[in-house]
C-alpha positions as CSV (number, residue, x, y, z in Angstrom):
1,M,0.0,-0.1,0.1
2,D,1.4,3.4,-1.0
3,R,1.6,6.3,1.4
4,T,-1.7,7.8,0.2
5,G,-3.4,4.5,0.6
6,Q,-2.0,4.2,4.2
7,K,-3.4,7.7,5.0
8,L,-6.8,6.9,3.7
9,H,-6.9,3.7,5.6
10,F,-5.9,5.4,8.8
11,V,-8.7,8.0,8.4
12,S,-11.2,5.2,7.7
13,T,-10.5,3.8,11.0
14,T,-11.4,7.0,13.0
15,D,-14.7,8.9,13.5
16,W,-13.6,11.0,10.5
17,A,-14.0,8.4,7.8
18,D,-16.6,10.5,6.0
19,A,-14.6,13.8,6.1
20,R,-13.4,15.6,3.1
21,I,-9.7,15.9,3.0
22,V,-8.0,19.1,1.8
23,P,-4.2,19.6,1.8
24,L,-2.5,22.2,4.0
25,A,0.9,23.7,3.8
26,G,3.8,21.5,5.2
27,D,6.8,22.8,6.9
28,A,10.6,22.5,6.7
29,S,10.4,18.8,7.6
30,M,9.1,15.9,5.7
31,R,5.8,16.1,7.5
32,K,2.6,16.9,5.5
33,Y,-0.7,18.2,6.7
34,D,-4.5,17.9,5.6
35,R,-7.5,19.4,7.1
36,L,-10.4,17.1,7.4
37,H,-14.0,18.7,7.0
38,K,-17.1,17.1,8.3
39,A,-20.6,17.9,6.7
40,D,-21.5,19.6,10.0
41,G,-18.7,22.0,9.8
42,R,-16.3,20.5,12.4
43,T,-12.7,20.1,11.3
44,A,-9.6,18.3,12.3
45,V,-5.9,18.2,11.1
46,L,-4.1,15.0,9.8
47,M,-0.4,14.9,10.4
48,D,1.5,12.6,7.9
49,A,5.0,11.9,9.3
50,P,6.5,9.2,7.3
51,P,8.9,7.0,9.4
52,D,11.0,6.1,6.3
53,K,11.8,9.8,6.0
54,G,13.0,10.0,9.5
55,E,9.9,11.3,11.1
56,D,8.6,10.1,14.4
57,V,5.3,11.1,16.0
58,R,6.0,10.0,19.6
59,P,7.9,13.2,20.6
60,F,5.0,15.2,19.4
61,L,2.5,13.1,21.4
62,S,4.8,13.3,24.5
63,I,5.4,17.1,24.4
64,A,1.5,17.8,23.5
65,R,0.6,15.9,26.7
66,H,3.2,18.0,28.7
67,L,2.0,21.3,27.3
68,L,-1.6,20.5,28.0
69,S,-0.7,19.6,31.5
70,V,0.7,23.0,32.3
71,G,-2.3,24.8,30.7
72,L,-0.9,25.7,27.3
73,S,-2.9,25.1,24.1
74,A,-1.4,22.3,22.3
75,P,-3.7,20.3,19.9
76,Q,-5.7,17.5,21.7
77,I,-5.0,14.1,20.1
78,L,-8.1,12.6,18.4
79,A,-6.5,9.5,16.9
80,K,-3.1,8.1,16.3
81,D,-1.1,5.5,14.4
82,E,2.4,5.6,15.9
83,E,3.8,2.9,13.8
84,N,2.9,4.4,10.6
85,G,3.3,8.0,11.5
86,F,-0.2,9.4,11.4
87,L,-1.9,11.7,13.8
88,L,-5.4,13.2,13.8
89,I,-5.3,16.3,16.0
90,E,-7.5,19.2,17.1
91,D,-7.8,21.9,14.5
92,L,-6.7,25.1,16.3
93,G,-7.4,27.3,13.2
94,D,-5.5,29.5,10.9
95,A,-4.9,32.7,13.0
96,L,-1.2,32.3,12.9
97,Y,0.6,35.1,14.7
98,A,2.3,36.0,11.4
99,R,-1.1,36.6,9.8
100,V,-2.8,38.3,12.7
101,V,0.0,40.8,13.1
102,V,-0.5,41.8,9.5
103,E,-4.2,42.0,9.6
104,Q,-4.5,43.7,13.1
105,P,-1.1,45.3,13.8
106,E,-2.5,47.0,16.8
107,L,-2.4,43.5,18.6
108,E,1.2,43.0,18.1
109,T,2.4,43.9,21.6
110,T,-0.6,42.0,23.1
111,L,0.3,38.7,21.1
112,Y,3.9,39.0,21.9
113,E,3.3,39.6,25.7
114,A,1.0,36.5,25.6
115,A,3.7,34.5,24.0
116,A,6.4,35.6,26.4
117,E,4.0,34.8,29.4
118,A,3.3,31.3,28.0
119,L,7.1,30.7,28.1
120,V,7.3,31.8,31.7
121,A,4.5,29.3,32.6
122,L,6.2,26.6,30.7
123,H,9.4,27.2,32.5
124,Q,7.8,27.2,35.8
125,G,6.3,23.7,35.3
126,P,8.0,20.4,35.7
127,S,10.1,19.0,32.9
128,P,9.0,15.7,31.1
129,E,11.4,12.8,31.5
130,G,13.7,11.8,28.7
131,L,14.4,15.2,27.0
132,K,18.0,15.5,25.7
133,A,20.0,18.6,26.7
134,Y,20.6,21.3,24.4
135,D,24.0,22.0,26.1
136,P,27.0,24.1,25.0
137,A,28.5,21.1,23.1
138,T,25.4,20.4,21.1
139,M,24.9,24.2,20.4
140,T,28.4,24.6,19.2
141,Q,28.0,21.5,16.9
142,L,24.9,23.0,15.4
143,S,26.5,26.4,15.1
144,S,29.1,24.8,12.9
145,L,26.4,24.2,10.2
146,A,27.0,27.9,9.3
147,Y,30.6,26.9,8.2
148,I,29.7,23.4,6.7
149,W,26.7,24.5,4.7
150,Y,26.7,28.4,4.4
151,Q,30.4,29.3,4.1
152,E,31.1,26.3,1.9
153,G,27.9,26.8,-0.2
154,V,28.9,30.4,-0.9
155,T,32.7,30.0,-1.4
156,G,32.7,26.4,-3.0
157,K,35.7,25.6,-0.7
158,D,36.2,23.4,2.3
159,P,35.2,25.2,5.7
160,V,37.9,27.7,6.9
161,G,38.2,28.6,10.5
162,L,35.8,26.0,11.9
163,E,38.2,24.5,14.4
164,A,39.3,27.9,15.9
165,F,35.5,28.9,16.0
166,T,34.3,25.8,17.9
167,G,37.4,26.0,20.2
168,M,36.3,29.5,21.4
169,F,32.4,29.2,21.1
170,D,31.9,26.2,23.5
171,P,33.4,27.7,26.5
172,A,31.7,31.1,25.7
173,L,28.4,29.3,25.8
174,Q,29.2,27.5,29.0
175,E,30.1,30.6,30.6
176,T,26.9,32.4,29.7
177,T,24.2,29.7,29.5
178,G,25.4,27.1,32.0
179,T,23.5,23.8,32.4
180,P,20.2,23.3,30.6
181,E,17.3,23.7,33.0
182,V,13.9,24.3,31.3
183,V,11.9,22.8,28.5
184,I,12.8,24.7,25.2
185,L,10.5,24.2,22.1
186,R,13.1,25.4,19.7
187,D,10.8,26.6,16.9
188,Y,8.8,29.3,18.9
189,H,7.9,31.9,16.3
190,A,5.1,33.6,14.5
191,E,4.6,30.8,12.0
192,N,4.2,28.2,14.7
193,L,2.0,30.2,17.2
194,L,-1.8,30.6,16.9
195,W,-3.8,33.4,18.4
196,L,-6.9,32.0,20.2
197,P,-8.6,34.9,21.7
198,D,-11.6,33.1,22.9
199,R,-9.4,31.3,25.5
200,Q,-8.0,32.9,28.6
201,G,-4.4,33.7,29.6
202,I,-1.6,31.6,28.3
203,A,-4.2,29.4,26.7
204,R,-4.7,32.0,24.1
205,V,-1.3,31.0,22.5
206,G,-1.8,27.9,20.3
207,Q,1.3,25.8,20.2
208,L,2.5,24.0,17.0
209,D,5.7,22.2,15.8
210,F,7.1,21.5,19.2
211,Q,8.2,17.8,18.7
212,D,12.0,18.9,18.7
213,A,11.8,20.1,22.5
214,M,14.9,19.8,24.6
215,L,16.1,20.9,27.9
216,G,17.9,24.3,27.6
217,H,18.3,27.9,28.7
218,R,15.1,29.9,29.4
219,A,16.2,32.6,27.0
220,Y,16.3,30.3,23.9
221,D,12.7,30.3,22.8
222,L,12.5,34.0,23.6
223,V,15.3,34.6,21.0
224,S,13.4,32.3,18.6
225,L,10.2,34.4,19.2
226,L,11.8,37.9,18.8
227,Q,14.5,37.2,16.2
228,D,12.1,35.6,13.6
229,A,13.8,34.5,10.5
230,R,10.7,34.9,8.6
231,R,9.3,38.3,9.7
232,D,10.9,41.6,11.0
233,V,10.2,42.1,14.7
234,P,10.6,45.9,15.5
235,P,13.8,46.3,17.8
236,A,11.7,48.4,20.2
237,L,9.3,45.5,20.6
238,E,12.1,43.0,21.2
239,E,13.5,45.2,23.9
240,A,10.2,45.6,25.5
241,M,9.5,41.8,25.4
242,I,12.9,41.0,26.9
243,A,12.2,43.4,29.8
244,H,8.6,41.9,30.1
245,F,10.0,38.4,30.3
246,I,12.6,39.3,33.0
247,A,10.0,41.1,35.1
248,S,7.5,38.1,34.7
249,S,10.1,35.4,35.3
250,G,12.3,37.0,38.0
251,A,15.4,36.4,35.9
252,E,18.6,38.3,36.9
253,P,18.7,41.0,34.2
254,V,22.5,41.1,33.4
255,A,23.0,37.5,33.3
256,F,19.8,36.8,31.3
257,R,20.6,39.5,28.7
258,R,24.2,38.0,28.3
259,A,22.7,34.6,27.7
260,Y,20.1,36.0,25.4
261,D,22.7,37.6,23.2
262,M,25.0,34.6,23.1
263,L,22.1,32.3,22.2
264,S,21.0,34.7,19.4
265,V,24.5,34.2,17.9
266,Q,24.2,30.4,18.3
267,R,20.7,30.3,16.9
268,N,21.2,32.5,13.9
269,L,24.5,30.7,13.0
270,R,22.5,27.4,13.1
271,I,19.8,28.9,10.8
272,L,22.3,30.1,8.3
273,G,23.5,26.6,7.9
274,V,20.0,25.0,8.0
275,F,18.6,27.4,5.3
276,A,21.7,26.9,3.1
277,R,21.2,23.1,3.6
278,L,17.5,23.3,2.8
279,C,18.4,24.7,-0.5
280,M,21.5,22.7,-1.4
281,R,20.4,19.3,0.0
282,D,16.7,19.4,-0.2
283,G,15.9,21.7,-3.1
284,R,14.0,24.6,-1.2
285,P,15.6,27.7,-2.6
286,H,13.1,30.0,-1.0
287,Y,14.9,29.6,2.4
288,V,17.8,31.5,0.9
289,D,15.7,34.6,0.7
290,F,15.5,34.6,4.6
291,I,19.2,34.7,5.1
292,P,19.8,38.4,5.0
293,R,17.4,38.9,7.8
294,V,19.1,36.2,9.9
295,W,22.4,37.7,9.1
296,G,21.2,41.1,10.4
297,Y,20.1,39.6,13.8
298,L,23.6,37.9,14.0
299,M,25.4,41.3,13.3
300,R,23.3,43.2,15.8
301,S,24.0,40.6,18.5
302,L,27.7,40.5,17.8
303,E,27.7,44.2,18.6
304,R,26.6,43.5,22.2
305,E,28.9,43.5,25.2
306,G,31.4,40.6,25.6
307,M,31.2,39.6,21.8
308,V,34.4,41.1,20.6
309,D,36.4,37.8,20.0
310,V,33.5,35.9,18.7
311,R,32.6,38.8,16.4
312,Q,36.2,39.0,15.0
313,R,36.2,35.2,14.3
314,L,32.9,35.2,12.4
315,L,33.5,38.3,10.4
316,N,36.8,36.8,9.3
317,D,35.3,33.5,8.4
318,L,31.8,33.9,7.1
319,P,31.0,35.7,3.7
320,T,28.5,38.5,3.8
321,P,25.2,37.4,2.2
322,T,25.5,39.8,-0.8
323,P,23.1,39.2,-3.8
324,Q,26.1,37.2,-5.5
325,A,26.5,35.1,-2.5
326,L,22.8,34.2,-2.3
327,Q,22.9,33.5,-6.0
328,A,25.8,31.0,-5.5
329,L,23.7,29.2,-3.0
330,K,20.7,29.0,-5.2
331,E,22.8,27.8,-8.1
332,K,23.6,24.7,-5.9
333,C,20.1,23.9,-5.1
334,A,19.3,20.2,-4.9
335,T,22.8,19.4,-5.9
336,R,24.1,17.7,-2.6
337,P,21.2,15.2,-1.7
338,L,21.8,12.8,1.1
339,P,23.5,9.5,0.0
């Protein structure tokens, strides 16, 4: 039975067997989504996460249960086939933060305050068992993607300066971020958050794409939210939300801000590499168009206190994403598939 046949069979075993199936947009992974429509107007979402493409629905199920247990709005699970990678989940709607901010810009501060407060609540709750640590060693390894994919993709040469970078960046992360301590969702941004104004408090923030959760520093998801690779977040709003988070969480301001800035550098280096890889390996060239914004976040954070050595290293090693550099990446689109 092919994948479509497996999907239809799964749906036929649920209460939604008679529903009309309409494709939804996927994401940067191999997962695909459909919306199921019943004749009475009810809807649900079908997640298709093929195990043979490296997908696994079990982390999604585990983190969804955890988020619901602390009062956050993750989708309720309506039906599941863990072995074959199918989930039928609650439809939280289409009011993505990215859309609401465009349609109702006067809500921007309200939305971001609610998202920051949801993180505070998440961090105050217990951590589920079994989560891996997003520790300095892991973060440094992922930051190196900027060398392995972005630098090499632009220059066409083997990575230069990578060993020197990792040798300085790991201890810098250790000094500023320490031991992982809270749940981090790792893709906490406007394309993965839904506005649910009919709910109350932190439940107004609908959660999507959280299956890659790990244990990390409490500033990580705030960086993800406020330095969004896909939309411009006004710098004044970023600063206001950092202050709001610090006040709401009781974090020590100086140490928190140092960690925030270092995690900004880490995250944006990783994204540079991931977006180059999505083009070169996976044939998704539109991700290259986000690179200048990511680079801008990186440069801004490198101007912060304590970044002199890291800044000098990165400016020496990584090419600026000029139009010519971005075109060089696009010309390598889909030329380096996995073996």
